[in-house]
MIVEXVO-537443 format. One record per residue: residue in three letters; x, y, z of N, C-alpha, C, CB in turn. Coordinates in steps of 0.1 Angstrom, whole numbers, plus 5000, padded with zeros to 4 digits. Glycine has a CB too. Example, Ala and Ser with C-alpha at 12.3 -4.5 7.8 and 13.67 -1.06 7.14 Angstrom:
2
ala513249435078512349555078513249675078511349555090
ser512849785071513749895071512950005079514149945057
This chain:
306
met669972444567670472304565669572224556670472224579
pro670072134548669272054539668471944546670171994528
asn667671884539666871774545667071644538665371804544
ala666771534545666871404540665871314547668371344542
ile665671194542664771094548665771014557663971004538
val665671024570666570954579665870834585667171044589
met666670734588666170614595666370644610666870484591
thr665270654618665370674632665570544640664070744637
gly665670434633665970304639665570204629665270284652
tyr665770074632665269964624663769944627666069834626
gly663069904616661669874619660769894607661169954630
pro659469924609658469944598658770074591657069944603
pro657970104580658270224573658170354581657170234562
asp657470354592657370474600658670524606656270454610
val659670434606660970484611661670584601661970364613
leu661070594589661670694579661070834582661370644565
lys661870934585661371064588662171174580661571094603
trp661471274575662071384568662571484579660971454560
ala663971504578664571584589665771654583664971494600
glu666171764591667371834587668671754589667371964595
val669571764580670871694581671971794578670971564572
pro673171764582674271854577674571844562675571814585
leu674971944556675371944542676571854540675572084537
pro676571744533677671664531678771724523677271524524
glu680071714526681171774519681871664511682071844529
pro682071684498682671574490684171564493682571614475
gly684571434494685971394497686671364484685971274507
glu687771304485688671274474687871194464689871194478
gly687871234451687171164441685671164441687671024441
gln685071244449683571254451683071374445683171244465
ile681771364441680971484437679871494446680471474422
arg679271614448678071634455676971674446678171734467
ile675871604446674771644437673571694444674371524429
lys672871794438671571834443670571744437671271994439
val669971654445669171544440667871594434668971444452
lys667571534423666271554416665371434419666371574401
ala665871304418665171184420665971074425664471144407
ala665470984433666170874439665370744438666570904454
gly665970634434665270514433665170434446665970424423
ile664170354447663970264459664270124454662570274465
ser665270064460665569924457665069824467667069904455
pro664869704463664369604473665269594485664369464467
thr666569614483667569614494667269724504668969624489
asp666769834500666469944509665369894519665870064501
leu664469824514663369774524663869674534662169704516
val664869584529665469484538666369554548666269384530
leu667069654544667969724553667169794564668869834546
arg666069864560665269944569664669844580664170024562
ala664169734575663569634584664469574594662869524576
gly665869584591666869524600667269384597666269534614
tyr666769334586667169194583668669174580666269144571
leu669269284576670669274572671569344582670969324558
lys671069374594671869464603673069394608671069504615
glu673169264608674469204612675469214601674269054616
ala675069184588675969194577676269334572675369114566
ile675269424573675469564569674869654579674769584555
pro675669674590675169764601675069904596676069744614
leu674069974599673870114595674070204607672470134589
pro674670324604674770424615673470484619675770534611
ala673470554631672270624635671870724625672470684649
asp670570744622670170844613670670814599670570984617
ala670770684595671170654582670270704571671370494581
val670770734560669970774548670070664537670370914542
leu668970604534668970494524669070554510667770414525
gly669170464500669170494486670470474479668870644485
tyr670470364470671670334463671770404450671670184460
glu670770484446670870544433670070674433670270454422
ala670670774426670070904425670570984413670370984438
ala669671074408670071154397669871304401669171124384
gly670771384396670671524400671771614393670871544414
thr671971724398672871824392674171844401672271964390
val675371834396676571844403676571984410677771834395
asp676771984423676772104431678172144436675772084444
ala678972044438680372064442681171944439680472094457
thr682471964438683371844435684571844445683971854420
gly684971724448686071704458687371704451685871584466
pro688471694458689871684453689971564443690871674464
gly690671584433690971474423689871444413691271354431
val688771514414687671484404687971544391686271534410
thr687871464380687971514367686771464359689271454360
gly686371544349685271504340683971544346685371354338
ala683871624356682571664362682871804368682071574372
ser681871894366681872024372680572074376682572124362
ala680472174384679172224389678272254377679372354397
gly676972214378675972234368675772114359676372344360
asp676672014359676471894351675271814356677771804350
asp674471764347673371664351673971524350672171684341
val673771454361674371314362673371224368675671324371
thr673671094366673070984374674170914381672270884364
thr673870864393674870814402674570684409675170914413
leu675570604412675470484419676070504432676170364411
leu675370474443675770514456675970384465674670604463
phe677170334464677470214472677470244487678770154468
gly677670374491677570414505676270464509678570524507
leu675170444501673870484503673770644503673270434517
gly672570694507672470844508671570904498673770904508
gly670870834490670070894479668870964483669770784469
tyr668270924494666970984498667271124505666170884508
ala667771214498668171334504668171444493669571324510
glu668271574499668371684489669671694483667971814496
tyr670771644491672071644486672671504489672971764492
ala673471464479674171324481675571324475673271214474
leu676371244481677771234477677971104468678771224489
ala678671114457678871004448680270984443677871014436
ser680670864442682070834436681870774423682770744445
ile680670724419680470664406679270744399680170504407
trp679570794388678470874381678770874366678471014386
thr677670914358677870934344676971054341677570804336
arg677171114330676371224325675071174321677071304313
lys674071264325672671224321672371294307671671274332
pro672071224297671671284284670371364285671571174273
asp670171464278668971544278667771464275669071664269
ser667871364267666771284263666271184274667071204251
val667071174285666671084296666071164307667871004301
ser664871134312664171204322664971184336662771164324
trp664771274345665271254358664871124365664971374367
ile663571094363662970974369663670854363661470974368
asp663770844350664370734344665870724348664270744329
ala666470834349667970834353668070784367668570974352
ala667170804376667170754389666770604390666370834399
ala666070554380665570424381666670324375664270404373
leu667670374369668670294361669770234370669170364350
pro670470314378671870274382672070134389672370374391
ser671370114400671669984407671169864399670969994421
ser670069874392669569754385670469734373668169784379
ala670969834366671869814355673269764360672069954348
glu673769804371674969754376674869604379675469834389
ala673769564386673569434389673469344376672369414398
ala672669384367672469314355673769294347671469374346
val674469404345675769394338676769304345676369534335
gly676869334359677869264367677669114367677769314380
val676469064369676168924369676368854355674768894375
leu675968924345676168864332677668844329675468954320
arg678468944333679868934332680468814340680569064336
gln679968804352680468694361680068554356679968714375
leu678968544350678468414344679168384331676968414342
asn679768484325680468474312679668404302681768394315
val678368434301677568384290677868444277676068394294
thr677868364267678268414254677268374243679568354250
ser677368444232676468414221676268264218676868494208
gly674968224216674668084213674368004226675868024206
glu674668054238674367984250672968014254675368024261
thr672467934264671167954269671268004284670267824268
leu670568114287670568164301669168144307671068314301
leu669068084318667768084326667768194336667567944333
leu666768284335666768404343665568394352666668524335
phe665768384365664668384375664468534379664968304388
gly663168584379662868724382662968804370663868774392
gly662568754358662668824346661768944345662468734335
gly660768954353659869064353660269184362658569024356
gly661369164370661869264379662769364372662569204390
ser663169464380663969574375665269524369664369674386
val665969434376667269374371666969284360668069304383
gly665969194361665669094351665369154338664569004356
ile664569264337664269334325665469384318663269444327
ile666369444325667569494319668469374314668369584328
ala668669274323669569164320669069094307669569064332
thr667669074306667169014294667569084281665569004295
gln667369214281667669294269669169294266667169434271
leu670069294276671469294273671869154268672269324286
ala671369054274671668914270671168894256671068814279
val669968924253669368904239670268984229667968944238
gly670669094233671469184224672769124221671669314230
gln673269024230674568954228674368824221675268944241
gly673168794216672968664210672768554219674068634201
ile672368574231672168474241670668434241672668514256
lys670368314241668968264243668568284258668768124238
val667468354260667068374274665668304277666868524277
ile665668214287664468164292664168234305664568004295
ser662968304305662668394316661568344325662368534311
ala661868314337660968264347660168384353661568184358
val658868384350658068504353656668454359657868594342
ser655968554364654568534368653768554356654168624380
glu652468514356651568534345651568674340650168484348
his651568764350651568914347652568954337651668994360
asp653768894338654868934330655268854318656068944338
glu654468754314654768664303654768744290653668564302
ala653868834288653868914275655069004275652569004274
leu655469064286656569154286657869064282656769214300
ala658068944288659168864285659368844270659168734293
arg658168814264658268784249658668914242656868744244
glu658069024246658369154240659869184240657569274246
leu660469144251661969174253662869064246662269174267
gly662268964240662968874232663268744239664268934227
ala662668724251662968594259661768504257663068634274
thr662068374261660968274261660468264275661468134256
pro659268294278658768294292658468154296657568384293
val658668124309658268004316657668044329659467904317
arg656467984332655768024344656367964357654267974343
tyr656468054367656768014380655867904386656868134390
gly656267834396655367744402655867594402653967754397
ala655067504408655367364408655567314394654267284415
gly656667234392656967184379657767274369655667144372
ile658267384375658967474366660267404360659367594374
ala660967314367662067254362661767174349662767164373
asp660667104350660267024338659867114326659066934342
arg659267224329658867324319660167384312657967434324
val661167404320662367454314663067344306663367504326
arg663167224311663867114304663167094290663766984312
ala661867114289661167094277661567204266659667104279
leu662267314271662667414262664167394258662567544268
gly664867294264666267264260667167284272666667364248
ala668467254269669467254280669767404284670767194275
val670167414296670567544302672067554305669767574315
asp672667664300674167674302674467754315674767744291
ala673667844319673867924331672567974336674768044328
val672568014350671368054356671668184364670867944366
phe670868284362670968414369669668424377671068534358
asp669868414390668768434400668668574405668868334412
ala667668644398667468784402666268794411667368874390
ala665768684415664468684423664768654438663568574418
gly665668564441665868534455664768464462666268644462
lys664068374455662868314461662968164463661668354453
gly664068114467664267974469664267894457663167934478
val664867934446664867864434666167784431664567954422
leu667067794441668467744438668567594436669367784450
ala667667514442667767374440667467344426666767304449
asp666467404420666067384406667167444397664767444402
ala667767554401668767624393669967534391669167764400
val670467474402671667394402671367264394672067354416
ala670167204395669867084388669867114373668467034392
leu669267224369669067254355670467294349668067374353
ala671367364356672567404351673667284352673067524358
gly673267174358674267064359675367084370674867034346
gly675067174379675967204390675967354393677367164386
pro676567384404676467524409677467624402676767534424
glu678367574394679467654389679067784381680467574380
arg677967764374677467874366676067914370677467844351
val675867924383674667974389675068084399673867854397
ile674368204397674668314406673368374410675468424398
thr673268404423672068474429672468604434671468384440
leu671468694433671668834439671368844453670868924431
ser670468754459670068784472669668654480668868874472
asp669668544475669168424482670168394494668968294472
pro669768404506670768374517671168234518670168414530
ala670468144511670867994511671967964501669667914508
ala672568064494673468044483674667944488674168174479
ala675267964499676367884504675867734506676867944516
asp674667714509674167574511674167494498672767574517
phe674067564487674067504474675367524466672867564466
gly676367574473677567604466677567704455678067474460
val676467794456676267894446676868024450674667914443
arg677368104440677868234443676868334446678768274431
leu676968414456676068524460676868644455675768534475
ser676368714445676968834439676468954446676668834424
glu677469034452677069144460677669274452677669134474
pro676969384454677369504447678669564453676269604448
thr679669574444680969634448681369724436681969514450
pro682269814439682669904428683369844416683570004434
asp683869714419684569654408683769544401685869594412
arg682469524404681669424398681369454384680469404406
ala681069584381680669614367681069754364679069604366
pro682369774363682869914359682369944345684369914360
gly681970064344681470114331679970084328682270054320
ala679270014337677969974335676970094333677469884346
leu677170194340676370314339676570384325676670414350
asp677770394321678070454308677370374297679570464305
glu677570234298676970154287675470154287677370004290
thr674770154298673370144298672670274296672870074311
ile673270384301672570514299672570554284673270634308
ala673670504277673670534263672570454256674970494257
leu672370334260671270254254669870314257671270114259
leu669770364270668470424274668170554266668470454289
ala669270634264669070754256668770734242670370844257
asp669170624236668870584222667670514220669970504217
gly666870484231665670414230665870264228664870464220
arg667070214231667370074230667269994243668770054223
leu666870054254666769984266665470034273667970014275
arg664769934278663469954284663669924299662469864278
leu663070014307663069994322661769934327663470124329
arg661769884339660569834345659669954347660869764358
ala658369934346657370044347657570094362655969994345
his657470234363657670294376656770414377659070334378
lys656470454390655770574393656570654403654370534398
ser656170774405656870864414656070904426657470984406
leu656670934437656070994448657071104454655770894459
pro656571204460657471304466658371244476656671424472
met659671284477660571224486660071224501661871284485
arg659371324504658771334518657971214521657971464520
gln657371154511656471034513657170904512655371034503
ala658470904515659270774514658670664523660670804519
ala658170694535657570594543656370534536657170644557
glu655570614530654370564523654770484511653470684518
ala655870514504656370444493656870304498657570514485
his657570294509657970164514656670084518658870184527
arg655670144524654470074527653870014515653470164534
gln653670084504653070034492653869924486652970144482
leu655169934486656069824480655969694489657569874479
glu655869714502655869594510654469534510656169624524
ser653469604506652069554506651869444495651069664504
gly652769454485652669364473651569404463652369234478
thr650969514466649869554456650369644445648769624464
val651669684447652269774437653269694428652969904443
his652969694415653869614406654969704401653069554395
glu654769834401655769924395656869944406655170054391
arg657969994401658970054410658470194414660470074403
ile658970244426658670374430659970464430657970374444
ile659870574424660970674424660570794433661370714409
leu661470824442661270944450661671074443661970934464
thr660871174443661271294436661271424444660271314424
leu662071514440662171644446661771754436663471674452
pro661471874439660971974430661971984418660872104436
gly661471994406662272014394662671884387663572084398
ser662071774391662371644386661471594374662371534396
ala660571684370659671634359660271614346658471734358
gly661371694343661971684330662871564328662671804326
């Protein structure tokens, strides 16, 4: 039997255990991949801790992971454009990435020039960035205020927006100011008085909150109302009349194809990341929750170096 990192219950990182699981069988429109690498998203930490157990209840022995890269091992009925042996990167709305084998309904081919680790770091952040930019309908010549510009989603959203001729004001910590400039944005420092610092840079047409850190009052004020403010994770969204954008298969169709091509061509930069063996998933969660690790962490299995 294959192995996976299973959740033995809600709680601290120690609830994550390496254990044998049944080999998953692909259903209609699904592929099964032999996983090489899997990304850890902030949502994984929240799900594991149980903060979303009412909204997103998980089954016993759930396997976390919204994104994984690997080689197609089997295909289910109705699958076209994929066959055993293909290298792919996948978006897993049903979770399951922290495993030796995973099932996916959304995937794209992994170019040879993209490493397994980069391929696993792309999917969920790219889908969120593309999806919210589409929902905000920001266009060339407009100004986008981006909270969380130094995060995985914010870094991708900045590059995509700048590439579309959108002016980006990126709210970041001191650590990420230089990065924001390198990506073509105008950085503005988080903290008291941020609204005044943004106003000094000009009017804002839309706000993308990729941080979820209680910025919605300022966001609504700066955008002149909630209509063009979207947050990825702030639970207070409804209190401000702001849209909470959640990952769904129809939020950003084609996002993986669009962004993997940019990544392969060297036209897209990802957040800095490091890797740990998948068996050390609990340790990876501990490091991320400690706040001492600025990079993303990608879980790897043997053969993921290339």
